[in-house]
RODO-640064 format. One line per field, with one value per residue (C-alpha): residue in one letter; x, y, z. Coordinates in steps of 0.05 Angstrom, whole numbers, plus 5000, padded with zeros to 4 digits. Layout:
<sites>
fise = (A, ...)
px = (X, ...)
py = (Y, ...)
pz = (Z, ...)
</sites>
This chain:
<sites>
fise = (M, K, N, I, T, L, H, L, F, K, I, N, R, L, V, S, T, V, S, I, I, T, V, L, A, I, S, I, I, S, M, I, G, W, I, T, G, D, E, Y, L, K, T, L, S, S, G, S, V, S, M, K, I, N, T, L, A, S, F, G, F, V, S, I, S, L, I, L, L, I, Y, F, Q, K, V, R, T, L, K, W, V, M, N, I, L, I, Y, I, T, L, I, I, A, V, L, T, I, L, E, Y, I, L, D, I, N, L, L, I, D, E, L, L, F, K, D, I, P, N, A, V, H, T, S, S, P, G, R, M, S, I, Y, T, A, V, G, F, V, F, C, T, I, A, T, L, L, Y, K, K, N, S, E, S, H, T, V, V, A, Q, V, I, S, V, F, L, F, L, I, S, L, L, P, L, L, G, Y, L, Y, G, S, S, E, L, Y, S, M, Y, G, F, T, K, M, A, L, N, T, S, I, S, F, F, T, L, S, I, G, L, I, F, I, K, P, S, K, G, I, L, E, I, T, T, Y, D, T, I, G, G, H, L, A, R, R, L, I, P, I, S, L, L, I, S, I, S, P, I, W, I, S, L, I, F, N, K, N, S, H, L, S, T, I, T, L, I, H, I, G, T, I, L, L, I, V, A, L, I, I, F, V, W, R, F, L, A, S, L, N, L, M, E, R, S, R, R, K, A, Q, K, E, T, K, D, W, Q, D, L, L, Q, Y, I, I, K, Y, D, P, N, A, I, G, V, M, D, K, E, L, K, Y, I, F, V, S, E, R, F, L, E, D, Y, G, I, S, D, K, N, V, I, G, K, S, H, Y, E, I, F, P, E, I, P, Q, R, W, K, E, I, H, Q, R, T, L, K, G, E, V, I, S, A, E, E, D, S, F, L, R, E, N, G, K, I, E, H, N, R, W, E, C, R, P, W, Y, N, S, D, G, T, V, G, G, M, I, L, Y, S, E, V, I, T, K, R, K, Q, V, E, R, E, K, E, R, L, N, E, Q, L, F, K, L, V, S, V, I, K, D, L, S, I, A, H, T, E, S, Q, V, Y, K, I, V, T, L, A, A, K, N, L, A, N, A, K, G, S, T, F, V, K, R, D, G, D, F, C, Y, Y, V, E, E, D, S, D, E, H, L, W, K, G, Q, R, F, P, L, S, D, C, V, T, G, W, V, M, I, H, K, E, S, A, L, I, E, D, I, Y, N, D, K, R, V, P, L, E, Y, Y, K, P, T, Y, I, R, S, L, A, A, F, P, I, N, I, E, E, P, N, A, A, M, C, S, Y, W, D, I, S, Y, S, P, S, P, D, E, V, M, L, L, Q, T, L, A, D, A, A, T, I, A, L, K, N, I, E, L, L, N, N, L, E, N, R, V, K, E, R, T, L, Q, F, E, T, A, N, K, E, L, E, A, F, S, Y, S, V, S, H, D, L, R, A, P, L, R, A, I, D, G, F, T, R, I, L, V, E, D, H, S, E, S, L, N, Y, E, G, K, R, V, C, T, V, I, R, D, N, T, Q, K, M, G, H, L, I, D, D, L, L, S, F, S, R, L, S, R, T, E, I, Q, K, S, G, V, D, M, Q, T, L, A, N, S, V, F, N, E, L, T, T, E, K, S, R, E, K, I, N, F, I, V, N, D, I, P, F, A, F, G, D, N, T, M, L, R, Q, V, W, V, N, L, I, S, N, A, I, K, F, S, S, V, R, E, N, S, L, I, E, I, S, C, T, I, N, E, N, F, L, I, Y, C, V, R, D, N, G, V, G, F, D, S, K, Y, K, E, K, M, F, G, V, F, Q, R, L, H, S, V, Q, D, F, E, G, T, G, V, G, L, A, I, V, Q, R, V, I, H, R, H, Y, G, D, V, W, A, E, G, E, I, D, K, G, A, S, L, Y, F, S, L, P, M, V, D, N, R)
px = (1768, 1699, 1665, 1719, 1751, 1826, 1832, 1784, 1820, 1886, 1856, 1828, 1894, 1931, 1883, 1897, 1972, 1974, 1931, 1976, 2039, 2008, 1995, 2067, 2091, 2050, 2078, 2149, 2136, 2110, 2171, 2216, 2177, 2189, 2263, 2273, 2223, 2183, 2112, 2081, 2106, 2076, 2009, 1999, 1962, 1986, 1953, 1928, 1944, 2005, 2008, 2037, 2098, 2060, 2009, 2059, 2096, 2031, 2013, 2082, 2075, 2006, 2027, 2087, 2046, 1993, 2046, 2076, 2006, 1992, 2058, 2098, 2047, 2080, 2149, 2155, 2206, 2167, 2103, 2136, 2156, 2084, 2055, 2103, 2086, 2011, 2012, 2057, 2006, 1948, 1983, 1998, 1926, 1896, 1943, 1925, 1851, 1864, 1901, 1840, 1790, 1829, 1860, 1930, 1997, 2031, 2093, 2085, 2068, 2137, 2184, 2219, 2208, 2184, 2123, 2126, 2097, 2025, 2017, 1955, 1891, 1932, 1905, 1969, 2037, 2052, 1987, 1947, 1873, 1824, 1793, 1861, 1871, 1802, 1818, 1883, 1845, 1798, 1858, 1896, 1835, 1818, 1890, 1891, 1825, 1852, 1910, 1862, 1847, 1778, 1713, 1680, 1740, 1748, 1675, 1684, 1749, 1716, 1657, 1705, 1744, 1680, 1661, 1730, 1721, 1655, 1681, 1744, 1701, 1675, 1742, 1756, 1689, 1702, 1768, 1736, 1681, 1711, 1669, 1716, 1661, 1674, 1748, 1749, 1716, 1706, 1766, 1814, 1869, 1840, 1854, 1906, 1889, 1943, 1919, 1848, 1874, 1916, 1857, 1813, 1866, 1884, 1811, 1807, 1869, 1839, 1773, 1806, 1862, 1824, 1776, 1762, 1730, 1676, 1628, 1672, 1674, 1614, 1650, 1701, 1648, 1643, 1567, 1509, 1510, 1584, 1575, 1516, 1556, 1615, 1567, 1516, 1563, 1601, 1535, 1504, 1563, 1557, 1482, 1492, 1540, 1508, 1461, 1520, 1558, 1500, 1487, 1560, 1558, 1497, 1513, 1563, 1505, 1469, 1420, 1381, 1324, 1320, 1261, 1301, 1360, 1316, 1285, 1353, 1380, 1319, 1326, 1400, 1385, 1331, 1378, 1432, 1383, 1359, 1431, 1446, 1384, 1400, 1471, 1447, 1397, 1449, 1497, 1442, 1427, 1500, 1507, 1445, 1472, 1538, 1501, 1461, 1522, 1559, 1499, 1497, 1572, 1564, 1506, 1548, 1606, 1558, 1529, 1598, 1620, 1557, 1569, 1642, 1623, 1563, 1603, 1667, 1688, 1697, 1643, 1639, 1587, 1591, 1552, 1541, 1554, 1489, 1512, 1458, 1477, 1497, 1529, 1536, 1567, 1529, 1583, 1565, 1492, 1507, 1558, 1509, 1446, 1410, 1403, 1327, 1331, 1334, 1388, 1402, 1382, 1372, 1413, 1468, 1438, 1369, 1396, 1438, 1404, 1448, 1511, 1548, 1563, 1638, 1628, 1584, 1640, 1689, 1641, 1640, 1716, 1718, 1672, 1724, 1778, 1808, 1822, 1808, 1814, 1813, 1842, 1793, 1730, 1665, 1594, 1534, 1475, 1402, 1392, 1443, 1498, 1568, 1602, 1676, 1696, 1756, 1739, 1765, 1728, 1756, 1728, 1714, 1721, 1683, 1718, 1726, 1764, 1709, 1689, 1630, 1617, 1647, 1668, 1663, 1707, 1692, 1700, 1661, 1714, 1670, 1681, 1755, 1757, 1720, 1770, 1827, 1798, 1788, 1861, 1884, 1843, 1870, 1941, 1930, 1903, 1962, 2009, 1974, 1980, 2054, 2062, 2022, 2065, 2127, 2100, 2083, 2154, 2184, 2131, 2161, 2100, 2033, 1996, 2031, 2007, 1936, 1934, 1966, 1920, 1857, 1871, 1888, 1826, 1784, 1821, 1835, 1761, 1734, 1697, 1666, 1699, 1743, 1764, 1820, 1797, 1843, 1823, 1824, 1807, 1734, 1723, 1734, 1772, 1764, 1834, 1832, 1783, 1782, 1711, 1672, 1629, 1650, 1638, 1665, 1738, 1760, 1700, 1697, 1644, 1636, 1666, 1597, 1566, 1614, 1624, 1699, 1692, 1659, 1716, 1768, 1730, 1716, 1783, 1752, 1731, 1659, 1629, 1561, 1525, 1464, 1471, 1395, 1396, 1452, 1444, 1517, 1506, 1483, 1434, 1427, 1499, 1495, 1427, 1450, 1507, 1511, 1535, 1496, 1551, 1617, 1676, 1716, 1782, 1820, 1892, 1938, 1888, 1922, 1910, 1871, 1884, 1857, 1813, 1802, 1736, 1714, 1645, 1600, 1538, 1504, 1489, 1556, 1593, 1668, 1696, 1743, 1801, 1782, 1774, 1844, 1873, 1840, 1862, 1933, 1930, 1908, 1966, 2015, 1988, 1999, 2072, 2082, 2055, 2098, 2159, 2145, 2138, 2203, 2236, 2213, 2242, 2306, 2310, 2301, 2356, 2400, 2387, 2407, 2470, 2487, 2482, 2527, 2575, 2577, 2590, 2646, 2676, 2676, 2709, 2760, 2773, 2783, 2830, 2868, 2875, 2898, 2950, 2974, 2976, 2988, 3038, 3074, 3089, 3130, 3164, 3184, 3209, 3251, 3279, 3293, 3327, 3368, 3390, 3410, 3448, 3487, 3499, 3512, 3543, 3578, 3645, 3614, 3591, 3636, 3627, 3574, 3534, 3534, 3513, 3455, 3432, 3433, 3391, 3341, 3333, 3327, 3272, 3236, 3233, 3210, 3156, 3134, 3131, 3091, 3041, 3036, 3022, 2969, 2934, 2936, 2908, 2851, 2834, 2825, 2759, 2731, 2759, 2707, 2729, 2731, 2732, 2756, 2798, 2869, 2929, 2962, 3023, 3040, 3025, 3072, 3129, 3119, 3120, 3183, 3219, 3198, 3223, 3291, 3350, 3384, 3442, 3400, 3360, 3424, 3422, 3348, 3317, 3247, 3198, 3128, 3089, 3030, 2978, 2907, 2872, 2834, 2773, 2784, 2809, 2874, 2904, 2889, 2914, 2978, 2988, 2980, 3035, 3080, 3074, 3083, 3140, 3177, 3172, 3199, 3257, 3272, 3271, 3309, 3364, 3406, 3415, 3470, 3421, 3351, 3290, 3221, 3167, 3096, 3043, 2968, 2921, 2845, 2804, 2729, 2708, 2772, 2839, 2894, 2957, 3022, 3087, 3142, 3214, 3275, 3287, 3293, 3222, 3184, 3159, 3092, 3060, 3058, 3027, 2959, 2992, 3027, 2969, 2955, 2973, 3043, 3054, 3127, 3162, 3233, 3269, 3275, 3351, 3349, 3295, 3265, 3190, 3129, 3088, 3029, 3043, 3011, 2952, 2940, 2943, 2891, 2845, 2847, 2835, 2778, 2745, 2749, 2715, 2778, 2825, 2899, 2944, 3018, 3061, 3134, 3190, 3249, 3307, 3268, 3231, 3158, 3096, 3043, 2975, 2915, 2850, 2803, 2735, 2734, 2670, 2648, 2614, 2594)
py = (6980, 7002, 6963, 6909, 6880, 6879, 6817, 6777, 6803, 6779, 6710, 6702, 6724, 6674, 6617, 6633, 6635, 6570, 6535, 6556, 6536, 6469, 6456, 6477, 6428, 6370, 6384, 6384, 6318, 6287, 6314, 6280, 6216, 6221, 6236, 6178, 6130, 6126, 6107, 6125, 6198, 6201, 6171, 6178, 6111, 6044, 6019, 6088, 6132, 6177, 6253, 6264, 6306, 6360, 6362, 6374, 6425, 6462, 6462, 6490, 6544, 6565, 6565, 6609, 6656, 6664, 6679, 6732, 6760, 6766, 6795, 6821, 6847, 6916, 6889, 6895, 6839, 6789, 6807, 6782, 6718, 6709, 6719, 6669, 6615, 6625, 6622, 6560, 6526, 6548, 6523, 6455, 6448, 6468, 6423, 6365, 6375, 6377, 6311, 6280, 6310, 6298, 6233, 6255, 6257, 6325, 6297, 6341, 6288, 6259, 6318, 6312, 6240, 6176, 6145, 6071, 6024, 6004, 6055, 6046, 6081, 6118, 6122, 6151, 6150, 6214, 6248, 6284, 6271, 6311, 6333, 6359, 6397, 6430, 6448, 6482, 6522, 6547, 6562, 6603, 6641, 6659, 6681, 6725, 6757, 6770, 6807, 6859, 6881, 6909, 6892, 6859, 6816, 6795, 6772, 6729, 6700, 6683, 6649, 6607, 6590, 6569, 6526, 6495, 6482, 6446, 6402, 6386, 6356, 6301, 6266, 6270, 6238, 6186, 6167, 6169, 6121, 6082, 6111, 6116, 6148, 6213, 6219, 6187, 6198, 6153, 6110, 6170, 6177, 6182, 6240, 6222, 6227, 6278, 6317, 6320, 6342, 6396, 6422, 6424, 6461, 6507, 6526, 6549, 6591, 6622, 6638, 6676, 6710, 6777, 6773, 6848, 6848, 6812, 6761, 6746, 6819, 6807, 6752, 6802, 6850, 6855, 6857, 6809, 6797, 6780, 6733, 6697, 6692, 6660, 6607, 6596, 6589, 6528, 6496, 6508, 6474, 6414, 6409, 6415, 6356, 6316, 6277, 6252, 6238, 6198, 6160, 6140, 6116, 6073, 6047, 6002, 5968, 5946, 5902, 5965, 5986, 6054, 6075, 6057, 6097, 6157, 6152, 6146, 6204, 6247, 6233, 6250, 6314, 6333, 6319, 6361, 6417, 6415, 6419, 6474, 6514, 6506, 6529, 6584, 6610, 6604, 6646, 6697, 6700, 6710, 6764, 6799, 6801, 6827, 6878, 6903, 6906, 6944, 6990, 7003, 7017, 7062, 7098, 7106, 7134, 7180, 7205, 7216, 7252, 7294, 7311, 7330, 7374, 7405, 7430, 7445, 7518, 7529, 7540, 7474, 7449, 7378, 7365, 7307, 7307, 7345, 7397, 7377, 7386, 7323, 7354, 7426, 7459, 7507, 7559, 7555, 7567, 7625, 7659, 7661, 7675, 7611, 7579, 7579, 7537, 7461, 7455, 7380, 7348, 7416, 7443, 7494, 7539, 7533, 7559, 7613, 7632, 7694, 7653, 7683, 7643, 7645, 7607, 7555, 7544, 7534, 7483, 7443, 7444, 7419, 7361, 7342, 7337, 7406, 7439, 7514, 7568, 7643, 7682, 7739, 7743, 7784, 7756, 7800, 7775, 7779, 7836, 7878, 7871, 7853, 7799, 7784, 7711, 7666, 7598, 7532, 7481, 7411, 7346, 7285, 7215, 7149, 7084, 7069, 7134, 7172, 7242, 7237, 7311, 7375, 7402, 7478, 7509, 7582, 7640, 7705, 7758, 7820, 7843, 7831, 7871, 7927, 7925, 7925, 7984, 8021, 8005, 8031, 8095, 8102, 8092, 8146, 8192, 8175, 8190, 8257, 8269, 8254, 8303, 8355, 8345, 8352, 8418, 8441, 8424, 8474, 8527, 8593, 8635, 8625, 8644, 8586, 8539, 8565, 8552, 8482, 8459, 8487, 8451, 8386, 8388, 8389, 8336, 8285, 8278, 8288, 8349, 8405, 8460, 8477, 8536, 8555, 8596, 8634, 8656, 8732, 8747, 8728, 8723, 8672, 8701, 8662, 8673, 8622, 8579, 8531, 8524, 8520, 8577, 8636, 8625, 8671, 8686, 8752, 8755, 8753, 8720, 8712, 8648, 8628, 8634, 8587, 8512, 8526, 8570, 8512, 8463, 8515, 8528, 8454, 8429, 8373, 8358, 8363, 8315, 8340, 8296, 8341, 8415, 8422, 8372, 8401, 8459, 8479, 8503, 8576, 8563, 8636, 8634, 8565, 8566, 8610, 8561, 8492, 8462, 8402, 8366, 8387, 8364, 8414, 8401, 8447, 8468, 8460, 8420, 8437, 8512, 8518, 8582, 8560, 8508, 8477, 8454, 8410, 8417, 8371, 8388, 8322, 8287, 8256, 8225, 8217, 8147, 8132, 8132, 8201, 8227, 8200, 8234, 8301, 8297, 8281, 8341, 8385, 8358, 8371, 8442, 8453, 8431, 8473, 8536, 8523, 8513, 8579, 8614, 8583, 8601, 8673, 8676, 8646, 8695, 8752, 8724, 8715, 8786, 8809, 8765, 8788, 8860, 8844, 8808, 8865, 8914, 8869, 8865, 8940, 8946, 8893, 8930, 8994, 8957, 8929, 8998, 9023, 8968, 8978, 9054, 9072, 9016, 9018, 9093, 9087, 9025, 9062, 9120, 9074, 9038, 9103, 9139, 9077, 9072, 9148, 9137, 9079, 9111, 9184, 9178, 9111, 9145, 9166, 9095, 9042, 8968, 8956, 9016, 8992, 8921, 8950, 8991, 8929, 8890, 8948, 8948, 8871, 8869, 8927, 8889, 8826, 8865, 8890, 8819, 8797, 8853, 8834, 8761, 8780, 8824, 8768, 8719, 8765, 8781, 8706, 8704, 8763, 8750, 8719, 8653, 8652, 8578, 8549, 8491, 8494, 8459, 8438, 8407, 8470, 8513, 8473, 8476, 8551, 8565, 8523, 8561, 8628, 8608, 8583, 8607, 8568, 8555, 8532, 8485, 8446, 8421, 8404, 8341, 8368, 8314, 8329, 8266, 8265, 8302, 8319, 8385, 8414, 8459, 8522, 8593, 8597, 8654, 8621, 8552, 8586, 8614, 8543, 8517, 8577, 8565, 8488, 8487, 8544, 8506, 8443, 8483, 8516, 8454, 8409, 8461, 8429, 8367, 8363, 8336, 8360, 8320, 8350, 8305, 8325, 8271, 8260, 8203, 8195, 8174, 8169, 8238, 8275, 8291, 8285, 8324, 8313, 8353, 8308, 8329, 8297, 8355, 8359, 8334, 8345, 8311, 8279, 8294, 8367, 8357, 8384, 8452, 8460, 8496, 8547, 8621, 8637, 8562, 8544, 8477, 8505, 8567, 8631, 8624, 8557, 8573, 8641, 8652, 8685, 8622, 8644, 8606, 8539, 8574, 8608, 8540, 8512, 8572, 8567, 8492, 8496, 8548, 8498, 8445, 8405, 8386, 8391, 8346, 8329, 8268, 8265, 8244, 8282, 8283, 8239, 8290, 8311, 8301, 8354, 8336, 8375, 8349, 8381, 8355, 8325, 8365, 8436, 8440, 8512)
pz = (4151, 4171, 4227, 4220, 4282, 4273, 4316, 4271, 4209, 4236, 4253, 4183, 4152, 4196, 4176, 4103, 4113, 4153, 4100, 4043, 4081, 4096, 4022, 4007, 4060, 4031, 3961, 3989, 4025, 3961, 3923, 3974, 3962, 3887, 3898, 3947, 3915, 3980, 3958, 4025, 4020, 3950, 3968, 4044, 4039, 4014, 3951, 3932, 3873, 3882, 3876, 3807, 3796, 3757, 3813, 3869, 3826, 3813, 3887, 3902, 3848, 3872, 3946, 3933, 3889, 3944, 3997, 3951, 3938, 4013, 4037, 3978, 3928, 3924, 3906, 3830, 3820, 3862, 3824, 3760, 3796, 3820, 3750, 3719, 3771, 3764, 3688, 3688, 3733, 3690, 3626, 3657, 3680, 3613, 3573, 3619, 3607, 3532, 3538, 3569, 3521, 3458, 3483, 3465, 3500, 3499, 3535, 3595, 3647, 3660, 3648, 3716, 3739, 3705, 3736, 3755, 3703, 3714, 3770, 3812, 3785, 3732, 3661, 3633, 3668, 3708, 3688, 3742, 3752, 3710, 3777, 3796, 3731, 3737, 3809, 3788, 3735, 3790, 3836, 3784, 3762, 3834, 3846, 3785, 3806, 3876, 3844, 3815, 3887, 3871, 3907, 3847, 3828, 3901, 3904, 3842, 3869, 3935, 3900, 3859, 3924, 3959, 3899, 3900, 3975, 3963, 3906, 3945, 4000, 3953, 3943, 4018, 4034, 3980, 4012, 4081, 4065, 4008, 3952, 3891, 3848, 3886, 3865, 3795, 3727, 3666, 3682, 3682, 3733, 3803, 3850, 3903, 3977, 3990, 3929, 3956, 4025, 3991, 3950, 4012, 4051, 3993, 3982, 4055, 4045, 3982, 4017, 4073, 4033, 4033, 4092, 4093, 4024, 3986, 4014, 4074, 4097, 4143, 4180, 4207, 4234, 4309, 4302, 4311, 4236, 4240, 4298, 4263, 4198, 4234, 4263, 4208, 4149, 4177, 4200, 4132, 4098, 4144, 4133, 4057, 4056, 4111, 4064, 4024, 4088, 4118, 4054, 4051, 4123, 4114, 4045, 4079, 4115, 4052, 4092, 4111, 4067, 4033, 4077, 4139, 4114, 4101, 4171, 4204, 4163, 4179, 4253, 4252, 4214, 4265, 4322, 4288, 4275, 4348, 4372, 4322, 4342, 4416, 4405, 4360, 4412, 4467, 4424, 4411, 4485, 4502, 4448, 4473, 4544, 4518, 4475, 4534, 4578, 4524, 4515, 4590, 4591, 4531, 4565, 4628, 4588, 4550, 4616, 4643, 4580, 4581, 4655, 4641, 4582, 4616, 4675, 4637, 4652, 4577, 4525, 4487, 4436, 4408, 4344, 4297, 4223, 4210, 4261, 4310, 4383, 4421, 4483, 4505, 4566, 4611, 4598, 4524, 4538, 4585, 4539, 4481, 4521, 4503, 4572, 4564, 4500, 4494, 4441, 4444, 4378, 4345, 4288, 4302, 4249, 4280, 4346, 4311, 4246, 4241, 4231, 4170, 4107, 4119, 4184, 4149, 4099, 4157, 4188, 4123, 4120, 4192, 4174, 4121, 4175, 4181, 4249, 4242, 4295, 4304, 4362, 4350, 4308, 4308, 4309, 4292, 4333, 4314, 4365, 4327, 4379, 4358, 4400, 4397, 4399, 4403, 4373, 4347, 4304, 4311, 4280, 4322, 4294, 4296, 4313, 4239, 4228, 4193, 4216, 4264, 4274, 4300, 4368, 4375, 4429, 4438, 4485, 4483, 4493, 4484, 4556, 4550, 4486, 4521, 4578, 4528, 4491, 4557, 4575, 4508, 4517, 4588, 4563, 4511, 4565, 4610, 4553, 4544, 4619, 4618, 4561, 4600, 4662, 4619, 4593, 4664, 4687, 4638, 4646, 4670, 4683, 4716, 4652, 4617, 4672, 4665, 4590, 4596, 4652, 4619, 4553, 4588, 4633, 4570, 4531, 4586, 4603, 4532, 4558, 4517, 4557, 4617, 4660, 4708, 4767, 4814, 4884, 4890, 4963, 4970, 4895, 4841, 4783, 4717, 4689, 4632, 4593, 4534, 4508, 4444, 4471, 4514, 4588, 4642, 4626, 4658, 4705, 4781, 4824, 4899, 4926, 4953, 4883, 4848, 4848, 4842, 4904, 4940, 4924, 4947, 5012, 5027, 5000, 4960, 4889, 4863, 4811, 4789, 4738, 4732, 4749, 4758, 4815, 4856, 4904, 4898, 4826, 4817, 4760, 4741, 4716, 4683, 4649, 4591, 4576, 4546, 4612, 4640, 4680, 4711, 4751, 4794, 4829, 4878, 4865, 4925, 4966, 5032, 5022, 4957, 4920, 4852, 4819, 4751, 4722, 4664, 4631, 4589, 4549, 4568, 4633, 4646, 4704, 4693, 4704, 4763, 4713, 4687, 4758, 4774, 4712, 4729, 4802, 4779, 4733, 4791, 4833, 4776, 4769, 4844, 4838, 4775, 4809, 4870, 4826, 4790, 4857, 4880, 4814, 4820, 4890, 4866, 4808, 4857, 4900, 4839, 4819, 4888, 4888, 4818, 4840, 4900, 4854, 4805, 4862, 4888, 4818, 4812, 4880, 4858, 4793, 4834, 4880, 4820, 4791, 4858, 4862, 4792, 4798, 4871, 4885, 4819, 4825, 4890, 4863, 4800, 4842, 4887, 4827, 4789, 4847, 4864, 4791, 4792, 4856, 4826, 4759, 4779, 4849, 4846, 4864, 4930, 4946, 4973, 4956, 5009, 4986, 4915, 4937, 4977, 4918, 4874, 4926, 4929, 4853, 4849, 4903, 4871, 4805, 4840, 4873, 4805, 4778, 4838, 4827, 4753, 4771, 4823, 4772, 4720, 4771, 4791, 4719, 4703, 4740, 4701, 4632, 4585, 4554, 4478, 4459, 4394, 4370, 4396, 4365, 4430, 4397, 4358, 4418, 4464, 4414, 4404, 4479, 4489, 4433, 4464, 4534, 4510, 4469, 4416, 4462, 4521, 4477, 4464, 4537, 4537, 4506, 4492, 4468, 4445, 4429, 4382, 4424, 4400, 4391, 4450, 4453, 4495, 4501, 4461, 4503, 4570, 4548, 4522, 4592, 4620, 4574, 4591, 4666, 4662, 4611, 4646, 4712, 4678, 4648, 4715, 4759, 4708, 4696, 4751, 4706, 4656, 4605, 4619, 4595, 4584, 4554, 4535, 4523, 4524, 4540, 4535, 4596, 4582, 4558, 4579, 4547, 4599, 4582, 4619, 4626, 4655, 4672, 4704, 4752, 4827, 4839, 4904, 4966, 4946, 5014, 4994, 4926, 4949, 4965, 4898, 4864, 4919, 4913, 4940, 4955, 4942, 4954, 4941, 4968, 4927, 4933, 4897, 4846, 4831, 4824, 4857, 4874, 4831, 4766, 4784, 4817, 4749, 4715, 4763, 4754, 4678, 4676, 4726, 4682, 4626, 4670, 4677, 4734, 4752, 4795, 4803, 4817, 4836, 4882, 4910, 4860, 4812, 4771, 4769, 4725, 4722, 4693, 4669, 4638, 4588, 4565, 4496, 4480, 4493, 4562, 4559)
</sites>
């Protein structure tokens, strides 16, 4: 509802509702009078005509219809009820008029109740007044027009309602001043007092049933026109009926002349007009003071709003529906460079004629109620520069809900975009630097470092060329370059004649934006080249022994970020060269140690040969001569002599076994490992069968669980199984029923194999000594052996990057473990 005060609308609607309910109550009271035979309830005045039954029924029908129209118009079922009630009332009224005009009786007047014989002022029993019938015709027509709910139909309905209001005043005045001519016609049935009151009240309800439309719309405006309408209309009605009212008053005093009555009436009208004018002017004065106060408050609020927007830290422009500026923030003026312009009252397109068509279309969509925004957009200014913006267009609304204009929130993000692009470029350069440092970390020669650094010094600073210079005594030796044109690669210059010599001598970098304005530059060398600017950095700044240099063919000063990148590159080159120097030293030391190791191996091999040849020959002689003595001269030997010869032969053989084990142990360190997949389960079973006879296997419960393949040297791992299983057989042989179980578990990336037996076990405090050479936990008399077997197991497993350990208790058996990696660790 535009310009309509909701409070006044509600008041008018309430007046309409109360009026209609009042009419319904009067009709109900009259109905009670007809039912009970109470003449006062039917007439409201003794000796007067009663409200006829058709009249009170019609008032009830119309009242109910109007209530349904106001509050339940959208309910389909109730709309049908409303239509039926209205048309019944209209039919009753039209038929009654026909009865009067045609002087007939259609038998509709006493359908519900019989009227009393010779009823007062009644031309036909039970028949309503012709005034009443005409009034109902007007009521029903107005109601049907209101149902259309259009502006034009509402205006016609309101005009009919006002007319009904005016004609309903006449019977009231007639009853008030005893003038029956005002409520009767040609001897027809007179209009009852309660009927005239009901019509007057009902006409008020009809007038205000739709106060927001038609001729009454202005009365709901909170404007001067609305205030005047609410005062002038009632006064106008009173003035219009005042002559009738005055004449009725003074007609009772028939002794007064007509001239006197006119004078008295004129004086009363003048007094009424004076009072009205005084009240009218007082109301105007009050409204003017209220208007000025409201204007001042509005101006204060506008000033406050303007102040808030003006100094808001954001860029804000408030425009009307024609996109003319109303308010604007200083930030807005500064961001768009229009601080020198007076933009208030001017069109947005006048201030920014370069605004593109797509933005104009967005503005029109905003003026239709859309909120549109963009996180990033570009704006081509008149000066040819491109600005980047973040903006939001939002409509603002009038008090009546219509769009009043547009608010433009914006932020120029050009600088931020530049910073972001610079960050992206720097990130790319940092990524390149990281890649360069990675390459430097794996460089093995100085020439590789020279090439890597030279290429990076050119790319990281977007230079046209670069060089790497090495100090050679008192000269600068240009060992490497990366340039579109040849510079000085392979040449030597005195330190004092080079900028790179200067940075090595002074231990600091040199940034030269113009070579022709710097005394450090030997122009005779630079003039023939494209070089106009350069940046040189020492390598190993503590004791510079080299330098790198980037060149540009324009006057150029590298940014702080570029200087940082180049300095980092120089530092990385320093570390790389030091690492190469260290690596070279290490390689030399490794070569020396390798030579020493090879010499030691040769000596060990010579020793092994000596052991196997020089020691074995005497042993074979001792064993052979002892065997000859026993076999050929046994008759010359007594029992003790034979026993001694047997002991000599046994110890000689043991000595041979010991020599064989020592040689096997020493060869493990020199034998090259040949790795492949090894079926550990098959290998363990094969070794067990080789170490036992069919008869001995009857006493051994040998269990091999499902154990996985391993990756290693098949021969060496076979030796591991031989040593471990032979130990288990040996130490569990004291049991009547020996148990040997082989299993495997997985722990992280290792396979852990276990050989468990139920033999004599061992004291766990000695478990760290078990894998040492010649370490034995049992006497030779109890269990034979050389004490080298477990040491061989440990050496083999260590060469496979695994580990060995043991668990056990005395007389409770032992468990020997070894682990192997699940993958090849060569």
